C-alpha positions as CSV (number, residue, x, y, z in Angstrom):
1,M,0.2,-0.1,-0.2
2,T,1.7,3.1,-1.1
3,R,1.6,6.7,0.8
4,R,-0.5,8.0,-2.5
5,A,-3.1,5.2,-2.0
6,D,-3.5,6.2,1.7
7,V,-4.2,9.9,1.1
8,T,-6.5,9.2,-1.7
9,L,-8.5,6.9,0.6
10,I,-8.3,9.5,3.4
11,L,-9.5,12.6,1.0
12,G,-12.3,10.2,-0.2
13,L,-13.5,9.4,3.3
14,I,-13.2,13.3,4.4
15,L,-15.3,14.3,1.3
16,V,-17.6,11.8,1.8
17,G,-18.1,12.2,5.5
18,L,-18.7,15.6,4.9
19,F,-21.4,15.0,2.3
20,L,-23.1,12.4,4.7
21,A,-22.9,15.1,7.5
22,A,-24.5,17.4,5.1
23,A,-27.4,14.9,4.1
24,L,-28.0,13.7,7.8
25,L,-27.4,16.8,9.9
26,G,-27.7,19.7,7.2
27,P,-31.7,19.6,7.3
28,L,-31.6,19.7,11.2
29,L,-29.5,22.4,11.4
30,A,-30.1,24.8,8.6
31,A,-31.6,28.2,9.9
32,Q,-34.0,28.7,6.9
33,A,-36.8,26.5,5.5
34,P,-35.7,25.1,2.1
35,L,-39.1,26.0,0.5
36,A,-39.7,29.3,2.2
37,A,-40.1,32.0,-0.6
38,D,-39.3,35.5,-0.1
39,L,-39.7,37.3,-3.3
40,G,-38.4,40.7,-1.9
41,N,-35.0,39.0,-1.1
42,R,-34.7,37.2,-4.6
43,L,-31.5,36.7,-6.0
44,A,-29.6,38.1,-3.0
45,P,-25.9,37.6,-3.0
46,P,-24.1,35.5,-0.3
47,S,-24.2,37.8,3.2
48,A,-24.5,37.0,6.9
49,D,-28.2,36.4,6.4
50,H,-27.9,33.9,3.6
51,W,-24.5,32.5,3.5
52,L,-24.6,31.3,-0.1
53,G,-27.1,33.6,-1.2
54,T,-31.0,33.3,-2.5
55,D,-32.3,31.7,-5.6
56,E,-34.9,33.6,-7.8
57,L,-37.6,33.0,-5.5
58,G,-35.7,34.2,-2.5
59,R,-35.0,30.8,-0.8
60,D,-32.1,30.1,0.8
61,I,-29.4,28.1,-1.2
62,L,-27.6,26.7,1.7
63,A,-30.6,25.1,3.1
64,R,-31.8,23.7,-0.4
65,L,-28.0,22.6,-0.6
66,A,-28.5,20.7,2.8
67,H,-31.9,19.3,2.0
68,G,-30.6,18.2,-1.6
69,A,-27.8,16.5,-0.1
70,L,-30.5,14.0,1.7
71,T,-32.2,13.5,-1.6
72,T,-29.1,12.6,-3.4
73,L,-28.2,10.3,-0.4
74,L,-31.5,8.6,-1.0
75,M,-30.8,8.2,-4.5
76,V,-27.6,6.9,-4.1
77,V,-28.8,4.3,-1.3
78,L,-31.9,3.1,-3.5
79,V,-29.8,2.5,-6.5
80,S,-27.2,0.8,-4.9
81,A,-29.7,-1.5,-2.9
82,I,-31.3,-2.4,-6.0
83,A,-28.7,-2.7,-8.6
84,A,-26.0,-4.5,-6.7
85,P,-28.1,-7.4,-5.5
86,L,-29.9,-7.9,-8.7
87,G,-27.0,-8.2,-10.7
88,L,-25.1,-10.4,-8.2
89,V,-28.1,-12.7,-8.1
90,I,-28.2,-12.7,-11.9
91,G,-24.6,-13.2,-12.2
92,A,-24.2,-15.8,-9.6
93,T,-27.2,-17.9,-10.9
94,A,-25.7,-17.7,-14.7
95,G,-22.2,-18.8,-13.3
96,L,-23.6,-21.7,-11.3
97,G,-26.0,-23.0,-13.8
98,G,-23.9,-23.1,-16.8
99,G,-25.5,-24.2,-20.2
100,W,-28.4,-22.6,-21.7
101,L,-29.2,-20.6,-18.4
102,D,-25.7,-19.2,-18.5
103,A,-26.1,-18.3,-22.3
104,L,-29.4,-16.6,-22.0
105,L,-28.6,-14.5,-18.8
106,M,-25.4,-13.3,-20.2
107,R,-26.9,-12.5,-23.6
108,L,-29.2,-10.3,-22.0
109,T,-26.6,-8.6,-19.9
110,D,-24.8,-8.1,-23.1
111,I,-27.8,-6.3,-24.4
112,A,-28.1,-4.2,-21.6
113,L,-24.4,-3.3,-21.5
114,A,-24.5,-2.2,-25.5
115,L,-27.1,0.2,-24.7
116,P,-25.9,3.8,-23.5
117,R,-26.6,3.7,-20.1
118,L,-27.5,7.4,-19.3
119,V,-29.7,7.4,-22.6
120,L,-31.5,4.0,-21.3
121,A,-32.0,5.8,-17.9
122,L,-33.5,8.8,-19.4
123,A,-36.0,6.5,-21.5
124,L,-37.0,4.7,-18.5
125,A,-37.5,7.8,-16.4
126,A,-39.4,9.5,-18.7
127,A,-41.6,6.4,-19.2
128,L,-41.9,6.0,-15.3
129,G,-42.6,9.8,-14.7
130,A,-41.0,12.2,-12.6
131,G,-40.4,11.1,-8.9
132,L,-37.5,10.1,-6.4
133,M,-38.3,6.4,-6.5
134,N,-39.0,6.2,-10.3
135,A,-35.6,7.9,-11.0
136,A,-33.8,5.5,-8.7
137,L,-35.5,2.6,-10.3
138,A,-34.6,3.8,-13.8
139,L,-31.1,4.0,-12.8
140,A,-30.9,0.7,-10.9
141,L,-32.2,-0.8,-14.0
142,T,-29.1,0.6,-16.3
143,A,-26.6,-0.3,-13.6
144,W,-26.9,-4.1,-12.6
145,P,-25.1,-5.6,-15.7
146,A,-21.6,-4.7,-14.7
147,Y,-22.5,-6.5,-11.5
148,A,-23.9,-9.5,-13.3
149,R,-20.7,-9.8,-15.2
150,L,-18.3,-9.5,-12.1
151,A,-20.4,-12.3,-10.4
152,R,-20.7,-14.5,-12.9
153,A,-16.7,-14.4,-13.7
154,E,-16.0,-15.1,-9.7
155,T,-18.7,-17.7,-9.8
156,R,-17.4,-19.6,-12.6
157,A,-13.7,-19.3,-11.0
158,A,-15.2,-20.8,-7.6
159,A,-17.4,-23.5,-9.4
160,G,-14.9,-26.3,-8.8
161,A,-14.2,-25.3,-5.2
162,D,-14.1,-28.2,-2.8
163,F,-16.5,-26.3,-0.4
164,L,-19.1,-26.3,-2.9
165,A,-18.8,-29.8,-3.9
166,A,-19.1,-30.5,-0.1
167,A,-22.0,-28.1,0.2
168,R,-23.9,-30.2,-2.8
169,L,-23.0,-33.7,-1.1
170,A,-24.7,-32.1,2.1
171,G,-27.9,-31.5,0.1
172,A,-27.5,-27.8,-0.5
173,G,-30.0,-26.7,-3.5
174,P,-28.8,-23.9,-6.0
175,V,-30.7,-21.3,-3.9
176,R,-28.9,-22.2,-0.9
177,L,-25.4,-22.4,-2.8
178,I,-26.0,-18.8,-4.3
179,F,-27.0,-17.1,-1.0
180,V,-25.3,-18.9,1.4
181,H,-22.0,-19.8,-0.4
182,I,-21.3,-17.9,-3.3
183,L,-22.6,-14.5,-2.5
184,P,-20.5,-13.8,0.6
185,L,-17.5,-14.5,-1.7
186,L,-18.5,-11.8,-3.9
187,L,-19.0,-9.1,-1.3
188,S,-15.5,-7.6,-1.4
189,T,-15.2,-7.4,-5.1
190,A,-18.8,-6.1,-5.2
191,L,-18.0,-3.4,-2.6
192,V,-15.3,-2.2,-4.7
193,R,-17.1,-1.9,-7.5
194,L,-20.1,0.0,-6.1
195,S,-17.7,2.6,-4.4
196,L,-16.3,3.2,-7.9
197,D,-20.1,3.4,-9.3
198,L,-21.3,5.9,-6.6
199,A,-20.0,9.0,-8.3
200,G,-21.6,8.1,-11.5
201,I,-24.8,7.7,-9.7
202,V,-24.5,11.0,-7.8
203,L,-23.6,12.5,-11.5
204,A,-26.6,10.5,-13.3
205,A,-29.2,11.6,-10.4
206,A,-28.2,15.2,-11.0
207,G,-28.7,14.9,-14.7
208,L,-32.2,13.5,-14.2
209,G,-33.2,16.3,-12.0
210,F,-31.6,18.8,-14.5
211,L,-34.0,17.4,-17.0
212,G,-36.9,17.3,-14.5
213,L,-36.7,13.8,-14.0
214,G,-35.6,13.7,-10.4
215,A,-37.3,14.2,-7.2
216,A,-40.7,16.4,-7.8
217,P,-40.6,20.0,-7.5
218,P,-40.4,22.0,-5.0
219,A,-38.5,19.5,-3.4
220,P,-34.7,20.6,-3.4
221,E,-32.6,18.7,-5.8
222,W,-28.9,19.7,-6.9
223,G,-29.7,18.9,-10.5
224,A,-32.9,20.9,-10.5
225,M,-31.0,23.7,-8.8
226,I,-28.6,24.3,-11.6
227,A,-31.3,24.1,-14.1
228,S,-33.3,27.0,-12.4
229,G,-30.3,28.9,-11.9
230,R,-28.3,28.5,-15.2
231,K,-30.2,31.6,-16.7
232,Y,-28.6,33.7,-13.9
233,L,-25.3,32.4,-14.6
234,L,-23.5,35.4,-15.7
235,D,-25.0,37.9,-13.1
236,Q,-26.1,35.9,-10.2
237,W,-23.5,33.1,-10.4
238,W,-24.0,31.7,-6.9
239,V,-27.6,30.3,-7.9
240,A,-26.2,27.5,-10.1
241,T,-22.4,27.6,-9.0
242,F,-22.8,26.3,-5.4
243,P,-25.1,23.1,-6.3
244,G,-22.6,22.5,-9.2
245,L,-19.7,22.5,-6.6
246,A,-21.7,20.2,-4.3
247,I,-22.1,17.8,-7.1
248,L,-18.3,18.1,-8.0
249,L,-17.3,17.4,-4.2
250,A,-19.6,14.6,-3.9
251,G,-18.5,12.9,-7.0
252,L,-15.0,13.4,-6.2
253,G,-15.2,12.1,-2.8
254,F,-17.0,9.1,-4.1
255,T,-14.2,8.4,-6.7
256,L,-11.5,8.9,-4.4
257,L,-13.0,6.7,-1.9
258,G,-13.5,3.8,-4.6
259,D,-9.9,4.0,-5.7
260,G,-8.6,3.9,-2.1
261,L,-10.9,0.8,-1.3
262,R,-9.9,-0.9,-4.5
263,D,-6.2,-0.6,-3.4
264,R,-7.2,-1.9,-0.1
265,L,-9.5,-4.8,-0.9
266,D,-8.7,-5.9,-4.5
267,P,-5.3,-7.8,-4.5
268,R,-4.9,-7.6,-8.2
269,T,-4.3,-4.0,-7.9
270,R,-2.6,-3.8,-4.5
271,R,0.6,-1.9,-4.8
272,A,3.6,-2.6,-2.7
């Protein structure tokens, strides 16, 4: 483990920790209500009363960023909770079953991988309609193939292991083999993959929000905040700039965390 990898992991933990603190504690500590409009104080620059200024409706940007962090965190959790288990189960089933089942599941996975992920997510979100759950489902349905490929490869590598043969002799069926014996082997690799995907989930969620396919308005959401503030970017720069910085720092934090965890947990990339 090199010193550079340690620094990467520490910086990632700090940025992700700040993001989690903003999401979990920010809404409780925010002095202003995120939906409270004050048209007499619209587009006010950063000041002692509004540290990050106000938007076009006079709403406090800092309060909206804090509540938007919670929305982004919920999106990340929902997508991860759907995509990773779904992909792992499909990949483990294909690797353990082999034959026509393996061919069928992997061809479906190849089709899903061949489609542009963000374009497919936009199409699914548009079909499902705006909303946090629909956006999370749309992103999850485009994220599972990578986990399926990973799980299938790991399962095929372990298919001839003695512990699986012993479990079969003990009467374990396919379901028990997958959930009790195979999936625990995949957790460390899946964790590394998931940590690397979290930044992409943040960016994709912001993209859906920017296009009006994320959390339903007037709920604060970082992508939607950029969309509403882009028309004021030249004169009232703070309206769109601070949400953009929040997305940048959250994505950077998850990227650094993923790189650090990969160096820690993946022996194929671990450096002396």
